[in-house]
N, C-alpha and C positions, 0 to 999 in steps of 0.2 A: 504494500500500500504506500503510495507516494502522496505527500501532503505539501501543498504550496505554502509559501511564506505568509500570504494573507490569511489562509486557513489556520495556520498555527497561531498567529496573533489573536484570531477570534477565539480559538479553543482555549488559549491561555487566559484570555480575559474571562471566559465563562467559568473556567476552573477556579480562578481566583475569587469568584464570588460565592463558591460553595464551601461551607465550613468543613474542615477536615473531619469533625465528628460525624457529619452526615455521610461523608464518603466512606467512613469506617464502619457504618452500621451493617447489620447482617444482610444476607442475600435477599430477604423479603423486601428490602427497600429498592431493589433494582427496578421493579415495574414503575415505581413513583419517579425515579430519576430518569428512567427511559434511556434514550440514546446517549445522554451526557456522560454517564458513568462508563458505558461501553466504549464510547469514543475515547474517553480519557485513558482507559486501560489499554485499548487497541493501539494507542499512540505511544505506549510505553511510559505513560506519565502516572505510574502507580504511586499512591500516596506514601508507601513505605520507602520510596526512593528518596524522600526528603523528609527527615524526621522532624524538622522545625517548620515545615509548611512554607518554606520560602520558595517563591516562584522564580524561574529562570527567564531572563529576557531573551529576545531573539539572538542578540549578540552573544550572550552567555551560552545559549544552547549551541550556537555555531561553534564556539570555542571548545565546548565540552565534546561535541560529536566529532570535531576534527581530530581531537586527541584520543578519544575513547569511543569509537563508533559502535562498540557492542554494549555500551551502557543502556540500561532499560529505557531511559528517557529518550534515547535516540532511535528507537524502533520506528520505522516509517519516515524518518527525517531524511530528506535528500539535500545534501549541502549545495547551496547555490554556486554556480560557476560564473565568474565575471566574464564579460565579453572578450577582454584582452587575452584570456586563457583559451579561447576557442580558435580553431583553425579557420582559414578562409580569408576572403577579401572584405575589408570593412567598407560598407556603403550605408545608405539610409533606406529604410523600407517601411511599408505599412500595408495592412489588409483592409480592403474596402468594406467588408462586412464585420470586421472585428477591430474597431478603432482602439479598443482597450489594449490590443496587442501591438499597436503601431507606435512603438517606443521611439522610433527615429533611427537610433544606431543599431546596426546588425552586421553580421558577417555571412558571406555566401561561399558555399563549397560544392563543387560538382563531384559526385561520388556514386559509382555503380548505377548509372542511368537515373540518378536522383539528384535534385537540387536541394541541398541541405541549407536551411536558414537558421541562424542563431540570432535571436532578437532579445534585446535588453527588456527587462520588466521588473516591476516592484520598486521598492524604496532602496536608497543607498544603505549598505551594511558596513558598520564601523570596522569590524575586523578585516574587511576586504578593502581597507583604505577608502571607505565610502563609495565603492563601486556598486553597481546594481548586479543582480543575478541575471541569468539569461535562460531562455527556453529554446528548445529545438523544434523546428517544423520541417517535415520531410515532404517534398513534392516529387513523386515519381514522374519522370518525363512522359510516360504513356498516359498520364492523367491530365495532361495539359491540352486545352482545346483552342487557345488563342494566344498569340504573342504580338506585341506592338512596340516599336521603338520610335521615340521622338528625341531629337537632339536640339537643345535650346542654346541660342546665342544671346548674350546680354547686349542691349543697345540702349543708349540714352536718347530720349526724345524730349519734346517741350514739357510734357507732363512730368517727366522725371526731374527736369530742371526746376520747375516752379513748385511742384507739390512734393517731390521726393519719391523714393522707390524706383524700381527698374522695370523695364519692358524686356521680356524674353521672347524672341522670335524663333519659331520653328524652322530649322534648316531644311532646305529642299532635299528630298530623298536621293536625288541624283548625285548629291555630294557625299553620301555615306561611304562610297567606295574608297575614299582617300585614307581610311584607317588601316593600320597595320593588322594583318590577319594572323601573324605569328605571335601575338601578344599572349603571354601566359602570366596570370596573376600569381602572387605569392613569392615573387623573387625580389621584392623590395622596389619594384618599378614605381616611379613617381606618379604614374597614371592610375595607381590604386586610389581609393578614397571616394569622395563624393563630388568632385569637380568644384570649380569656383565660379568664374565668370560664365563659362560655358559648361553644360553638363548634359547627360543623357537620362531619359526616363524610360524604363521598360515596364510594360504592363503585361502580366501573365495571368490568364484565366485558367483555373484548374479545378479538378474535382477534389474537394477537401475531405469529405466523409460520406462515402457512397451509401451507407446504410442508416443514416440518422433520419429522424422524423423532421428535423430542422433543415436549414439550408445545407445543400450538398456541395456547393461550389463556392469559390471565393476568387478575388482578384488581388494578386500581390503586385504592389507598385514599388519599383526600385529606382532610386536616383543615384547615379554614379558618374564617373568620368566618361567622356565620350567614347574613349577606346574600350573601356571595360563594358559599357553598355552594348556596343556593337559586337564585341567578342562574345558576351553572354548570349545574345540573341542567336548567334550562329551555332551555339552548343545545344540549344533547347530543341526538343523534338515535339511531336504532336501525336496524341493518341487516336484511337478509333472514334471518329466524330459521331458515327451512328450509335455506337455503344454508349458514349458519354451522354448524348442527347437523351437516350432511353433512361439512363440513370437519373438525369435531372428532371424528367417529365413523368416518372411513375406516379400516378395519382395517389393521394393520401386517402385513407378510409374516411368516408363521410361522417361528420360529427355535427357540430353546431352549424347554423346557417352561415355559409361561407361569406356572403355579402356582409352580414352583420359583423362577422369576425374581422373582416377587412376594415370596416368602418371603426370598430372599437379598438383594434390593435395596430392598424396600419401595416398589417402583414397577413398573408394567406398563401403559404408556400404549397405548391402543387395542388391547389384547390381547384374544384370545378366551378368556374364562374361563367360558363358558356351561356351566351344570351343575356347576361345580367345587365341591368341598367346602372351604370356607374358614371353617367354623364355629370359634369360639373363638380364632381367630388374633389376634395382636397386630399390627394394621396401622395404628397410630397415625400420623397425618399422611402416610399413603401417597398416592402420586400414581397415580390410576387414571383419568385423563382419557380419556373416550371408550371406556373398556373395555366389552366385552360380558360382562355378568354375568347374562344372562337365565337364570332357573331355578337360579342358584347358591345354595348354602347358606351364608349369612353369619350364621346364628343365633349370638348371643353374641359375635360378633367385636368387637374394639376398633378402630373406624374414626374415633375422635375427631380432629377437625381434618383429616380426609382430603380430598383434592381429587378429586371425582368429576364434575366438570362434563362434561355430555354423555354420561355413562355410561348403559348399558342395564341396568336392574334389573328389567325386566318379569318378573313371576312369581317373583322371587327371595324367599328366606326370610330376612327381616330381624328375626325375633323376638328381642326384647331386645338388639338390636345397638346399640352405642354410636356414634351419628353426631353427637354434640354438636359444635357449631362446625364441622361439615363443610360443604364447598362443593358444592352439589348442583344448581346452575343447569342448566336444560335436560335434566335427568335424565328418562329414561323408566322410571317405576316402575309401569306399568299392571299391576293385578292382584297386586301384591306383598303378601306377608304380613308385616305390620309391628307385630304386637301387642307392646306394651311397649317399642317402639323409643324410644331417647333421641335426640331431635332438638332439644334446647334450644339456643338461640342459633345454630342452623344457618341457612345461606343456601340457599333453594330457589326462586329466582325462575324463573317459567315452567316449573317442573317438572310432569310429568304423572303423577299418582297416581290416575288414574281407576280405579274399582273396587277400589282397594287396601283392605286391612283394617288399621286403625290403632287397634284397641281399646286403651285405656289408654296411648296414645302420649304422650310428653312433648314438647310443642312450645312450651314456654315461651320467649318471646322470639324465636321463629323468624321468618324473613323468607320469606313465601309469596306475595308480590305476584305476581298474574298466574298463579298455579299452577292446574292443573286437578285438582280433587278430586271431580269429579262421581261420584255413586254410591259414594263411599268410605264406609267405616264408621269413624267417629271416636268411637264410644261411650266416654264417660268420658275422652276425651282432655283433656289439660291444656294450654291455650293462654294461660295467665296470664303475668303479668310474671315476669321472671327477673333476678336480680342476679348479675353475672359480674365476674370480675377480668380486666382487659385492659390492654394497653400502648399508649400514645399517645406518639409521639416526643418532643413538647415537654412532656408531663406525667409521663411515666414510668408506673409501675404504679398503676392506680387501679381503683375499683369503678364498674360501670356497670349501671344498671337498664334492661332492655330490655322492650319490649312486643311481643306477637305481631302480625305484619303480614300480613293477608290481603286487602289492597286489590285489588279487581278479580279475586279468585280465583273459580273456578267450583266451587261447592259444591252445585250443583243435584242434588236427589235423594239427597243424602248423609244418612247417619244420624249425627246429632250429639247424640243423647240423653245427658243428664248431662254433656255437655262443658262445660268451664270456660273461658269467653272473657273473664274479668274484665280490663277495660281494653284489650282487643285492638282492632285496627282492622279493620273489615269493610266499609269504605266502598266503594261500587260493586261489591260482591260479588254473585254470582248464587246466591241461596238458594232458587230456585224449587223448590217441592215438598220442601224439606229437612225432616227431622224434628228439631226443636229441643226436644223434650219434656224438661223438667227441666234444660235448659241454663242456665248462668249468663251473662247478658248485661249484667252490672253495668258501667255507664259505657262500654259498647262503642259505637264510632262506626259507625253503620249508614247514614250519609248516602249517598244514591244507590244503596243496595243494593236488590235485588229479592227480596221475600219472598212473592211470589205463590204461594198454595197451600201455604205452609209450615205445619207443625204446630208451634205455639208458644203458650204461655199468655199472656194479656194481661198478667198480673202480671209475667211475665218481660220483655215488651216495655217495660213501664213503667220498667224499670231502664236501658234503653238510650238512646242519643242518636239520635233518629229523623228529624230534619229532612231532608226530601227522599227518605226511603225509601219504596219501594212496599210497602204493607202486604199481609198475606195475602189480604185482600179484593180487592186490585188497585188500591186508592186510594192516592194519594200523601199522605204525612203532612205537614201544614203547621201543625198546631196549636201555638200558643205559640212560633212561630219566624217571623221576618220574612224578607223576600226575600233579604237578604244571607246569612242563616244557611242558607237552602235551597240557595243557590249554592255555599257553601263547605263544608258539612258532609259 
């Protein structure tokens, strides 16, 4: 039995309020004392271990158990390990669904197809020179369903000058190739750590606990140097997406009214809310992992920052719904009505919005890498840059300018007329037969994209970065770009 530091504090506090005379009474008193006595004995805190009834502080207990681990009072006690005594590269990290675990400082280690994370937690401990203890989190690489890398460059602007703070601008993905690929952490390289003026942010979606009744997934966010972020992303794998989706969407046993549960608790994990009327509800940051919302009415609802990973939104009404900064990885939104939906800065990797209607949708700064938008209607959709305020552990509250990411997205047959893609990334995207009439492709990265049969004006294409793209005629664009540019654009 392992007991955490906060639990020990609580148990010691409880025990200190129970007179020793009561604890020493015969066995018939146990039903009255219940679990308190049993817990006390189970932890090796037998009253005979201290004849004078003096209580040990946490620091004293640590000192005792470090020297005499077989003492009865040390049974079940696990000595905390400071982060400096853990292996791996020190970075900053946090979990989207477990902010209590997001201590900031952590170390990462790749070991046997597993990403091992050591994260600081708890209060400083005096015998450890006031360092905190750390916990271990293990992420098998075959349980990862999405990864994303953003590299941020600090820039001063007028707001920074007059008001203070910094503006961090997302670097274009075509520049990521400049990093050294033979980088190996752990050799004292100065590129270890958290970065300073420029840094990388890696978001890893993974299955956390496949058998729990609670949430089964989480998103680990790591901030590190640019080189380490790029290195880490290359080492990570991806599991069986179909199997992971099944894990996240297995319905829960019906209990209380799911709609009422959602209203009362702002959470309804893997609930069946198909066809439910949730319009105009305030569901800010709600946890709806794997929920069945097929055909539900969510028009005008506030789902900003909500966690909808693996949810079924097929055929749902999301007209003018606020899904800004929401997590929508692996979502099934086939045929959903999403006119005027706010998805700015939302995360939608591998989401399926095939045949969805997204007229006038706000997708500024959204992450849609690998998403399926085949035959979707994105007429006049806004996929331009978006400046957001966000919190990074070692920076505090800062401003961040994000760009839309549709790398590898399937937009075949989609209606993209008048859509604004200014500065977005469409590298490796499938745009076969798409209608891009009147679209803005200014500075859009289209390297590796397939535009065969697409409807698009030549003047529009002239504004884009086309090295390596397959043009509407079926020819690969190589004009004014060398072999290296073709490979990396």
